[in-house]
Structures are given as C-alpha cells and as structure tokens.
C-alpha positions as CSV (number, residue, x, y, z in Angstrom):
1,M,24.6,9.7,-18.3
2,A,20.8,9.8,-18.8
3,E,20.8,6.0,-19.3
4,D,22.6,5.6,-16.0
5,A,20.0,7.8,-14.3
6,D,17.2,5.8,-15.8
7,A,18.8,2.5,-14.6
8,L,19.2,3.9,-11.1
9,V,15.6,5.1,-11.0
10,A,14.4,1.7,-12.2
11,M,16.4,0.0,-9.4
12,T,15.2,2.4,-6.7
13,R,11.6,1.5,-7.4
14,I,12.0,-2.0,-6.3
15,L,14.3,-1.4,-3.3
16,S,13.0,-1.6,0.3
17,P,12.7,1.8,2.0
18,H,15.7,1.1,4.3
19,C,17.9,0.8,1.2
20,C,19.3,3.4,-1.1
21,V,21.4,3.2,-4.3
22,I,24.5,5.3,-4.9
23,R,26.1,5.6,-8.4
24,M,29.7,4.5,-8.6
25,S,32.3,4.6,-11.4
26,S,32.2,0.8,-11.5
27,G,28.4,0.4,-11.2
28,A,26.3,1.0,-8.2
29,L,26.4,0.6,-4.4
30,I,23.2,-0.4,-2.5
31,A,23.4,0.8,1.1
32,D,21.2,-1.2,3.5
33,W,20.9,1.0,6.6
34,R,18.8,-1.4,8.6
35,R,21.5,-4.1,8.5
36,T,24.4,-1.7,8.2
37,R,25.8,-3.4,5.1
38,F,26.5,-2.6,1.5
39,L,25.9,-4.5,-1.8
40,G,27.9,-3.7,-5.0
41,M,26.5,-4.1,-8.5
42,A,28.5,-4.0,-11.8
43,T,27.6,-1.5,-14.5
44,A,26.3,-4.2,-16.7
45,D,23.8,-5.4,-14.0
46,V,22.6,-1.9,-13.3
47,Q,21.9,-1.3,-17.0
48,K,19.7,-4.4,-17.1
49,F,17.2,-2.6,-14.9
50,A,16.6,0.0,-17.6
51,D,17.0,-2.0,-20.9
52,G,17.5,-5.6,-20.1
53,S,15.1,-8.4,-20.9
54,S,12.3,-9.3,-18.5
55,E,14.2,-12.5,-17.6
56,E,17.3,-10.6,-16.8
57,R,15.5,-8.1,-14.6
58,A,13.6,-10.9,-12.8
59,E,16.9,-12.7,-12.1
60,L,18.4,-9.5,-10.6
61,V,15.2,-8.7,-8.5
62,T,15.3,-12.3,-7.2
63,G,18.9,-11.7,-6.1
64,L,17.9,-8.5,-4.3
65,I,15.0,-10.2,-2.6
66,R,17.3,-12.9,-1.3
67,A,19.8,-10.3,-0.1
68,G,17.0,-8.6,1.8
69,C,17.2,-5.4,-0.2
70,A,13.8,-5.8,-1.9
71,T,10.5,-7.3,-1.1
72,A,8.5,-9.6,-3.4
73,R,5.2,-8.0,-4.3
74,R,2.5,-10.0,-2.8
75,K,-0.3,-11.4,-5.0
76,E,-3.6,-9.6,-5.2
77,H,-6.1,-10.4,-2.4
78,S,-8.6,-13.1,-3.2
79,N,-12.3,-12.4,-3.0
80,V,-12.6,-14.8,-0.1
81,E,-9.9,-13.0,1.8
82,V,-11.4,-9.6,1.2
83,G,-14.8,-10.8,2.3
84,L,-13.4,-12.3,5.5
85,W,-11.5,-9.2,6.4
86,L,-14.6,-7.0,5.7
87,R,-16.9,-9.0,8.0
88,A,-14.3,-9.3,10.7
89,V,-13.6,-5.5,10.7
90,H,-17.4,-4.8,10.7
91,L,-17.9,-7.1,13.7
92,L,-15.0,-5.5,15.6
93,I,-16.5,-2.0,15.0
94,R,-19.9,-3.1,16.2
95,T,-18.5,-4.7,19.4
96,M,-15.6,-2.4,20.3
97,G,-16.5,0.9,18.6
98,F,-14.9,2.7,15.7
99,G,-12.5,4.7,17.8
100,R,-11.0,1.7,19.5
101,V,-10.6,-0.1,16.2
102,L,-8.7,2.9,14.9
103,R,-6.3,2.7,17.9
104,L,-5.7,-1.0,17.1
105,L,-4.6,-0.4,13.5
106,S,-0.9,-0.5,14.4
107,L,-1.3,-4.2,15.2
108,A,-2.7,-5.0,11.8
109,A,-1.4,-2.2,9.5
110,P,2.5,-2.1,9.6
111,D,4.4,1.1,9.0
112,Y,6.7,-0.5,6.4
113,T,6.3,1.0,2.9
114,R,7.6,-0.4,-0.3
115,A,9.7,1.9,-2.5
116,D,7.4,1.3,-5.5
117,P,4.1,3.1,-5.3
118,P,0.7,1.3,-5.5
119,S,-0.8,1.1,-9.0
120,A,-4.2,2.5,-9.7
121,Q,-5.2,-0.8,-11.3
122,D,-4.4,-2.7,-8.1
123,V,-6.3,-0.2,-5.9
124,A,-9.3,-0.2,-8.3
125,R,-9.4,-4.0,-8.2
126,L,-9.4,-3.9,-4.4
127,K,-12.1,-1.2,-4.4
128,R,-14.4,-3.3,-6.6
129,A,-13.9,-6.4,-4.4
130,V,-14.5,-4.5,-1.1
131,Q,-17.6,-2.7,-2.4
132,S,-19.0,-5.8,-4.0
133,H,-18.8,-7.8,-0.8
134,S,-20.1,-4.8,1.3
135,R,-23.2,-4.4,-0.9
136,R,-24.0,-8.1,-1.2
137,S,-23.7,-8.8,2.6
138,W,-26.7,-8.1,4.8
139,F,-24.3,-8.2,7.7
140,V,-22.0,-5.4,6.5
141,N,-24.7,-3.6,4.6
142,D,-22.6,-1.0,2.8
143,D,-20.8,0.2,6.0
144,C,-18.2,2.9,5.0
145,K,-16.2,2.4,8.1
146,A,-15.7,-1.3,7.6
147,E,-14.9,-0.7,3.9
148,A,-12.3,2.0,4.7
149,V,-10.5,0.1,7.5
150,T,-10.5,-3.2,5.4
151,A,-8.9,-1.4,2.4
152,F,-6.4,0.4,4.6
153,V,-5.3,-2.8,6.4
154,L,-5.0,-4.9,3.2
155,L,-3.0,-2.2,1.4
156,R,-0.7,-1.6,4.3
157,R,-0.1,-5.3,4.9
158,C,1.2,-5.3,1.3
159,G,3.6,-2.4,2.2
160,L,1.6,0.0,-0.1
161,E,0.9,3.6,0.8
162,A,-2.6,4.4,2.0
163,V,-4.3,7.0,4.1
164,L,-7.5,6.4,6.1
165,H,-9.7,9.5,6.5
166,V,-12.6,10.3,8.7
167,G,-14.7,13.2,7.6
168,V,-17.7,15.2,8.8
169,R,-20.6,17.0,7.1
170,E,-22.4,19.7,9.1
171,H,-25.8,20.0,7.3
172,P,-27.3,17.5,7.8
173,F,-24.7,16.2,10.3
174,A,-23.0,12.9,9.2
175,L,-19.7,11.1,9.5
176,H,-18.0,9.2,6.7
177,A,-14.8,7.2,6.4
178,W,-12.7,6.3,3.4
179,T,-9.1,5.2,2.4
180,S,-7.2,6.9,-0.3
181,S,-4.4,5.3,-2.3
182,A,-3.0,5.9,-5.8
183,G,-5.5,8.7,-6.4
184,L,-8.5,6.5,-5.6
185,C,-10.8,6.3,-2.6
186,I,-12.4,3.2,-1.0
187,P,-15.3,3.9,-0.6
188,D,-15.9,7.2,-2.5
189,A,-14.9,10.3,-0.5
190,D,-18.1,12.1,-1.5
191,P,-20.9,9.5,-1.6
192,R,-24.0,10.7,-3.5
193,G,-22.2,14.0,-4.2
194,H,-22.0,15.0,-0.5
195,A,-18.6,16.5,0.5
196,F,-17.0,15.6,3.8
197,A,-14.3,17.6,5.5
198,P,-11.5,15.3,6.8
199,V,-11.1,15.7,10.6
200,L,-8.7,12.7,11.1
201,S,-6.1,11.1,8.7
202,I,-4.1,8.0,9.5
203,N,-1.2,7.3,7.1
204,G,0.4,4.2,8.6
205,G,0.5,1.9,11.6
206,G,-2.5,3.6,13.2
207,R,-0.8,7.1,13.3
C-alpha cells in the first residue's frame, strides 16, 4: 500500500495541473479535466515511477507528454537570454513606468503552473545570472525592479511558481521589488539588511 502511494506521488509530480491521478485496482486512471478524457495505466507502469530504472521512467514520461498529460521541463535559460530579457524589461520600465509594466505581466507571464515545484538549484542559478548581468550592465545598473520582473517572467514562462513582491520602507522612505520562488528571492528581499514590508504581491499572470 505504501509503495502504491509512493508511485502515485511520483506520478503526480510530473502531471500537468489540469490532470489528476486516481488509484484503481488494476493500476491508475489519469483524469484530464481540460480535454475531458481519461488515460489508464497498468499497475506495472505505475510502479515504474517509484522504483523503475531512469530509462523506464523516461519512456513513461515521454508517453504522458505526447498524451498532453505532462509538460516537458524546459532547459535552463542561457546567459544571453537572461541578459536580453533584463535589458528589455529595464527599458520598458523606463519608458512606460513600473506600474504599467506590472499590468502587462499577464501577456508575458502565463497562469499555467507545473505540478512539480521549482528546485532551489534552478532558482539559485537564475538568480546568479540575473544579478551578474544587472551588476555588469551600465544600462541596467543594479535595478531591483528589472531584476524582479525578469526573474518572475522567466520562471512563469517555464510554468514554475513565483511571486513578485513590491515592498516599502518608511525611514528613510524607499521602494524595493523582488521575486520569490523555492524559498529564494531575486534580488534579495532585504538589501543591505534593510527590511521592506510587502504592499503588493503578484503570483501569476499579472494578478
């Protein structure tokens, strides 16, 4: 019974959010509520998610991706891509204003969220890339707003959970923006040890 539960948990982690898995006596049933259809899996295939070889799991995941029940994890963003997004976001903020850019997030940051959570390693890698480009660029010049929006958009475009925060400090008055994901913040939520109280949080699609 415990092995069955472990197998179902392993399967659930790679399913799209519009799908759920139901244990059956003969295996499992995946319900795809978006397409109103069902996909059955034998007990042997379900067990492969918990204790099968990497090749066996990869074959099953490929089948689920082709069936539309799972989404392939996109490769990590290249340094060039991060730099281009950062400069473009910074330019938009300077020309349109930060408030208007936040209202446009729904066009660039989809609501879709993967069933598997973002890993701290992936978020830490993105944080290093964003801050490295921001500090080296005279154009961006360590702009927290551009860093936060860039991180939020890139994470959301991968279907990963992220929350964009805008905070305020009273004495002396200052505004700060950061994106949180997997327990990490891009950029840091309390730069130079100064705490900011969040006054706005956006968790997906600009909402």
